[in-house]
LOMARGU-176955 format. One record per residue (C-alpha): chain; x, y, z. Coordinates in nm, 4 decimals, padded with zeros to 6 digits, m for minus. Example, Ala and Ser with C-alpha at 12.3 -4.5 7.8 and 13.67 -1.06 7.14 Angstrom:
   chaine          x          y          z
        A    01.2300   m00.4500    00.7800
        A    01.3670   m00.1060    00.7140
//
This chain:
   chaine          x          y          z
        A   m19.5345    16.6724    04.4935
        A   m19.2840    16.8850    04.6790
        A   m19.0251    16.6124    04.7363
        A   m18.9605    16.2605    04.6123
        A   m18.7515    16.0021    04.7968
        A   m18.5204    15.8396    04.5458
        A   m18.3735    15.4985    04.6220
        A   m18.0773    15.4093    04.3989
        A   m17.7342    15.2532    04.3934
        A   m17.4299    15.3673    04.5855
        A   m17.2352    15.2114    04.2957
        A   m17.2415    15.3158    03.9306
        A   m17.3285    14.9749    03.7876
        A   m17.1765    14.8433    03.4663
        A   m17.4034    15.0224    03.2177
        A   m17.3275    15.3944    03.1651
        A   m17.6985    15.4408    03.0900
        A   m17.7660    15.4183    03.4644
        A   m17.5544    15.7267    03.5369
        A   m17.7125    15.9067    03.2416
        A   m18.0539    15.8229    03.3869
        A   m17.9561    15.9575    03.7315
        A   m17.8263    16.2789    03.5736
        A   m18.1465    16.3251    03.3742
        A   m18.3708    16.2564    03.6735
        A   m18.1790    16.4993    03.8935
        A   m18.1961    16.7758    03.6349
        A   m18.5629    16.7184    03.5524
        A   m18.6760    16.7104    03.9147
        A   m18.4862    17.0355    03.9771
        A   m18.6436    17.1902    03.6670
        A   m18.9895    17.0965    03.7956
        A   m18.9151    17.2317    04.1430
        A   m18.9402    16.8869    04.3036
        A   m18.6871    16.8272    04.5790
        A   m18.4974    16.5014    04.6239
        A   m18.4691    16.3101    04.9490
        A   m18.2076    16.0349    04.9282
        A   m17.9595    15.8378    05.1352
        A   m17.6996    16.1161    05.1414
        A   m17.4151    15.9345    04.9647
        A   m17.1515    16.1017    04.7520
        A   m17.0554    15.7968    04.5451
        A   m17.2206    15.5992    04.2692
        A   m17.5622    15.6865    04.1334
        A   m17.6443    15.8503    04.4656
        A   m17.3731    16.1109    04.4176
        A   m17.4575    16.1483    04.0496
        A   m17.8237    16.2337    04.1081
        A   m17.7372    16.4721    04.3906
        A   m17.4743    16.6539    04.1844
        A   m17.7003    16.6885    03.8798
        A   m17.9931    16.8222    04.0833
        A   m17.7711    17.0659    04.2729
        A   m17.6076    17.1895    03.9498
        A   m17.9583    17.2550    03.8136
        A   m18.0521    17.4549    04.1237
        A   m18.2600    17.1847    04.2906
        A   m18.3102    17.0969    04.6541
        A   m18.1346    16.7802    04.7734
        A   m18.1843    16.6434    05.1250
        A   m17.9496    16.3639    05.2278
        A   m18.0249    16.1400    05.5257
        A   m17.7464    15.9258    05.6688
        A   m17.6555    15.7548    05.9953
        A   m17.3737    15.9277    06.1836
        A   m17.1551    15.6159    06.1635
        A   m17.1636    15.6377    05.7831
        A   m17.0924    16.0118    05.7877
        A   m16.7899    15.9399    06.0078
        A   m16.6641    15.6985    05.7385
        A   m16.6791    15.9933    05.4963
        A   m16.9565    15.8472    05.2815
        A   m17.1754    16.1592    05.3006
        A   m17.2216    16.4166    05.0273
        A   m17.1287    16.7323    05.2165
        A   m17.2595    16.9755    04.9527
        A   m17.6284    16.8831    04.9625
        A   m17.8905    17.1411    05.0553
        A   m17.9401    16.9689    05.3904
        A   m17.7641    16.6677    05.5428
        A   m17.9715    16.5062    05.8163
        A   m17.7845    16.2698    06.0460
        A   m17.9441    15.9994    06.2566
        A   m17.8511    15.6989    06.4674
        A   m17.9584    15.4002    06.2565
        A   m18.0716    15.2757    05.9190
        A   m18.4224    15.2329    06.0621
        A   m18.4297    15.5983    06.1634
        A   m18.2847    15.6969    05.8250
        A   m18.5713    15.5320    05.6375
        A   m18.8335    15.6809    05.8688
        A   m18.6875    16.0311    05.8249
        A   m18.6766    15.9896    05.4482
        A   m19.0372    15.8718    05.4465
        A   m19.1490    16.1672    05.6588
        A   m18.9838    16.4189    05.4259
        A   m19.1103    16.2738    05.0965
        A   m19.4445    16.2834    04.9163
        A   m19.3665    15.9804    04.6969
        A   m19.1015    15.7107    04.6555
        A   m18.9123    15.6083    04.3412
        A   m18.6661    15.3269    04.2737
        A   m18.3925    15.3832    04.0169
        A   m18.1300    15.1165    03.9399
        A   m17.9631    14.9847    04.2525
        A   m17.8928    14.6776    04.4601
        A   m18.0046    14.5248    04.7889
        A   m18.0361    14.8558    04.9725
        A   m18.2542    14.9977    04.6963
        A   m18.4753    14.6902    04.7006
        A   m18.5033    14.6893    05.0776
        A   m18.5978    15.0581    05.0873
        A   m18.8619    15.0491    04.8137
        A   m19.0153    14.7271    04.9452
        A   m19.0394    14.8656    05.2974
        A   m19.2253    15.1824    05.1970
        A   m19.4431    14.9787    04.9594
        A   m19.5291    14.7408    05.2460
        A   m19.6087    15.0390    05.4693
        A   m19.8450    15.1694    05.1983
        A   m20.0122    14.8291    05.1624
        A   m20.0637    14.8142    05.5400
        A   m20.2104    15.1658    05.5515
        A   m19.9282    15.3334    05.7430
        A   m19.9105    15.5994    05.4710
        A   m20.0825    15.6790    05.1421
        A   m19.7765    15.8063    04.9537
        A   m19.7302    15.6465    04.6107
        A   m19.4471    15.4112    04.5218
        A   m19.2932    15.3777    04.1772
        A   m19.0272    15.2071    03.9694
        A   m18.8480    15.3973    03.6931
        A   m18.8137    15.1046    03.4516
        A   m18.5785    15.2745    03.2046
        A   m18.4320    15.0210    02.9663
        A   m18.6387    14.7496    03.1338
        A   m18.4148    14.7466    03.4418
        A   m18.6965    14.6522    03.6808
        A   m18.8838    14.4211    03.4408
        A   m18.7292    14.0962    03.5766
        A   m18.8214    14.1980    03.9314
        A   m19.1743    14.2937    03.8310
        A   m19.2094    13.9599    03.6505
        A   m19.0970    13.7808    03.9675
        A   m19.3556    13.9762    04.1662
        A   m19.6207    13.8633    03.9165
        A   m19.5108    13.5108    04.0103
        A   m19.5977    13.5942    04.3732
        A   m19.9422    13.7068    04.2559
        A   m19.9837    13.3866    04.0550
        A   m19.8835    13.1832    04.3643
        A   m20.1310    13.3609    04.5901
        A   m19.8760    13.5427    04.8067
        A   m19.9339    13.8941    04.6723
        A   m20.2636    14.0537    04.5833
        A   m20.2816    14.1670    04.2204
        A   m20.4115    14.5084    04.3324
        A   m20.0946    14.5627    04.5370
        A   m19.8768    14.4936    04.2343
        A   m20.0908    14.7247    04.0189
        A   m20.0668    14.9925    04.2882
        A   m19.6967    15.0466    04.2171
        A   m19.6440    15.3071    03.9462
        A   m19.4163    15.1788    03.6696
        A   m19.2978    15.3762    03.3679
        A   m18.9979    15.3698    03.1334
        A   m18.9416    15.7462    03.1636
        A   m18.9585    16.0102    03.4360
        A   m19.2466    16.2199    03.2931
        A   m19.4674    15.9107    03.2690
        A   m19.3730    15.7993    03.6187
        A   m19.4360    16.1432    03.7700
        A   m19.7791    16.1520    03.6041
        A   m19.8622    15.8091    03.7484
        A   m19.7434    15.9124    04.0950
        A   m19.9509    16.2322    04.0780
        A   m20.2579    16.0291    03.9773
        A   m20.2097    15.8070    04.2811
        A   m20.1606    16.1094    04.5074
        A   m20.4879    16.2625    04.3891
        A   m20.6811    15.9406    04.4498
        A   m20.5051    15.8410    04.7740
        A   m20.7217    15.7660    05.0751
        A   m20.6044    15.9054    05.4060
        A   m20.3643    15.6693    05.5831
        A   m20.5024    15.4471    05.8532
        A   m20.2103    15.4778    06.0957
        A   m20.0284    15.8094    06.0556
        A   m19.7410    15.9269    05.8323
//
């Protein structure tokens, strides 16, 4: 993996462990020479992961619509800040630049982003792996709810199993690498 798209909160959340997690992920990805592609924000966990990766000498690519840059939401010190016209274009650019996708703690935007790339994978639009860093059990309630969709017949069990889930970054990176090695070629591009 050369780059990982990280989806995470533009807020800090109430638990300081979330910021500690973002700091650790940023530093570890930089140490491993894995670049970060993210939404380009300077606040919240987004800014925290960018700052920690940059301080450790890592590559950080931010992608943000021009309207949000004009509102001064962008992290101006990233390795590269890519501007675009819309949120749809933002997600497509992030997907093009990443080899895998990871959700850290976040809110609706984080959920929307990880679910979209996961849906694209399920539909064969790409073969890049998707994962949840479940540190402290943050994603466990969501994953339990998704099991309810499996139990109700609205989600195939293999799709749920396809998402890499681990409580720590080394375990998650290993699971993502395993999925990359065994990935079939995508049916429709990307």
